[in-house]
C-alpha positions as CSV (number, residue, x, y, z in Angstrom):
1,M,-16.6,10.4,-6.8
2,I,-16.0,7.1,-5.5
3,R,-17.1,5.3,-8.4
4,R,-14.7,7.9,-10.3
5,L,-11.9,6.6,-8.1
6,F,-12.8,2.5,-9.5
7,I,-12.6,3.5,-12.5
8,A,-9.4,5.4,-12.6
9,L,-7.9,3.0,-10.7
10,A,-9.2,0.0,-13.3
11,L,-7.9,2.2,-15.6
12,G,-4.2,1.3,-14.3
13,F,-3.8,4.8,-12.1
14,G,-3.2,3.0,-9.1
15,L,-1.5,0.1,-9.4
16,A,-0.2,-0.6,-12.8
17,A,1.3,-3.7,-13.8
18,G,4.8,-4.1,-12.5
19,Q,5.7,-1.2,-11.0
20,A,3.1,-1.4,-8.2
21,L,2.5,2.3,-6.5
22,A,6.0,2.9,-8.1
23,Q,7.9,1.3,-5.8
24,P,11.9,1.2,-6.5
25,D,13.1,-2.6,-6.9
26,S,15.5,-3.0,-3.8
27,A,12.7,-1.1,-1.6
28,K,10.2,-3.6,-2.7
29,T,12.7,-6.2,-2.6
30,I,13.3,-5.6,1.0
31,V,9.7,-5.0,2.1
32,D,8.4,-8.1,0.4
33,A,11.5,-10.2,2.7
34,A,9.8,-8.5,5.9
35,K,5.8,-9.2,4.9
36,A,7.2,-12.7,4.3
37,K,8.9,-12.5,7.4
38,G,5.5,-11.0,9.7
39,I,7.4,-7.9,9.9
40,V,5.4,-5.1,7.5
41,G,1.9,-5.4,6.4
42,E,-0.4,-3.3,3.9
43,Q,-2.9,-1.3,6.5
44,G,-6.5,-0.2,5.3
45,D,-5.3,3.5,4.6
46,G,-2.8,2.0,1.3
47,F,0.5,2.9,3.1
48,L,2.6,-0.1,4.7
49,G,2.9,-0.7,8.6
50,F,5.0,-2.2,10.9
51,V,3.0,-5.6,12.6
52,T,5.9,-6.0,14.7
53,G,6.0,-2.6,16.3
54,S,9.3,-1.8,14.2
55,A,12.3,-3.3,12.4
56,D,16.0,-2.8,11.4
57,P,16.9,0.3,9.8
58,T,17.4,-1.2,6.7
59,V,13.7,-2.3,6.3
60,T,12.3,1.1,8.0
61,A,13.8,3.2,5.1
62,A,12.5,0.8,2.5
63,V,8.8,1.4,3.7
64,D,9.9,5.0,4.3
65,Q,10.9,5.2,0.4
66,I,7.5,3.3,-0.6
67,N,4.8,5.5,1.8
68,A,6.7,8.6,0.3
69,G,6.0,7.1,-3.3
70,R,2.7,5.8,-2.4
71,A,1.5,9.4,-1.1
72,Q,2.6,11.1,-4.4
73,V,0.3,8.2,-6.3
74,Y,-2.3,8.9,-4.1
75,K,-2.3,12.7,-4.5
76,G,-2.2,12.3,-8.2
77,I,-5.4,9.8,-8.1
78,A,-7.2,12.5,-6.2
79,A,-6.5,14.8,-8.2
80,R,-7.7,13.2,-11.3
81,T,-10.7,12.1,-9.6
82,G,-11.6,15.1,-7.2
83,V,-11.3,12.2,-4.2
84,S,-9.3,13.4,-1.2
85,D,-5.8,11.6,-1.1
86,A,-7.2,9.4,1.8
87,A,-10.1,8.0,0.3
88,A,-7.2,7.3,-2.9
89,G,-5.5,5.4,-0.7
90,E,-8.2,3.6,0.9
91,A,-9.3,2.3,-1.8
92,T,-6.2,1.5,-3.0
93,A,-5.8,-0.6,0.1
94,V,-8.9,-2.9,-1.3
95,Q,-7.0,-4.0,-3.9
96,L,-4.1,-4.6,-2.0
97,F,-5.4,-6.7,0.9
98,S,-7.1,-9.0,-2.7
99,R,-3.3,-9.0,-3.6
100,T,-2.2,-10.0,0.0
101,P,-0.5,-13.4,-0.1
102,A,-1.7,-15.8,2.5
103,G,0.3,-16.2,5.4
104,E,0.7,-12.0,5.3
105,Y,-0.8,-9.7,7.3
106,Y,-3.1,-6.8,6.6
107,R,-4.8,-4.5,8.9
108,P,-7.9,-2.8,8.0
109,L,-9.0,0.9,8.8
110,G,-9.7,0.6,12.8
111,G,-8.7,-3.0,12.8
112,A,-6.3,-5.7,14.1
113,W,-3.2,-7.1,12.0
114,T,-4.9,-10.0,10.6
115,R,-2.7,-13.0,8.9
116,K,-4.6,-13.8,5.3
């Protein structure tokens, strides 16, 4: 099952080129700026989280919008591959962590925020 999930992700079901996880451009721009400032980071469950605990309403709304889109993508991956939504998110997180630029934050499952 996990192998099928990784094959599905490799074929583009998760991180399609140019539209990583169905992120609207405006929300992506806001979140990218917040990531660069160390406010937002990638989590081991495949969702964005707040490194600092909270953020202004614009950043919070953008994170919520992207996370809602990611939840739908993970649900679709799960339906196609026969794994849980959570497993789809966790497998995608591995890819997101590898793409996290130096200086930005990520948090593995059960771990602490770490600056790359």
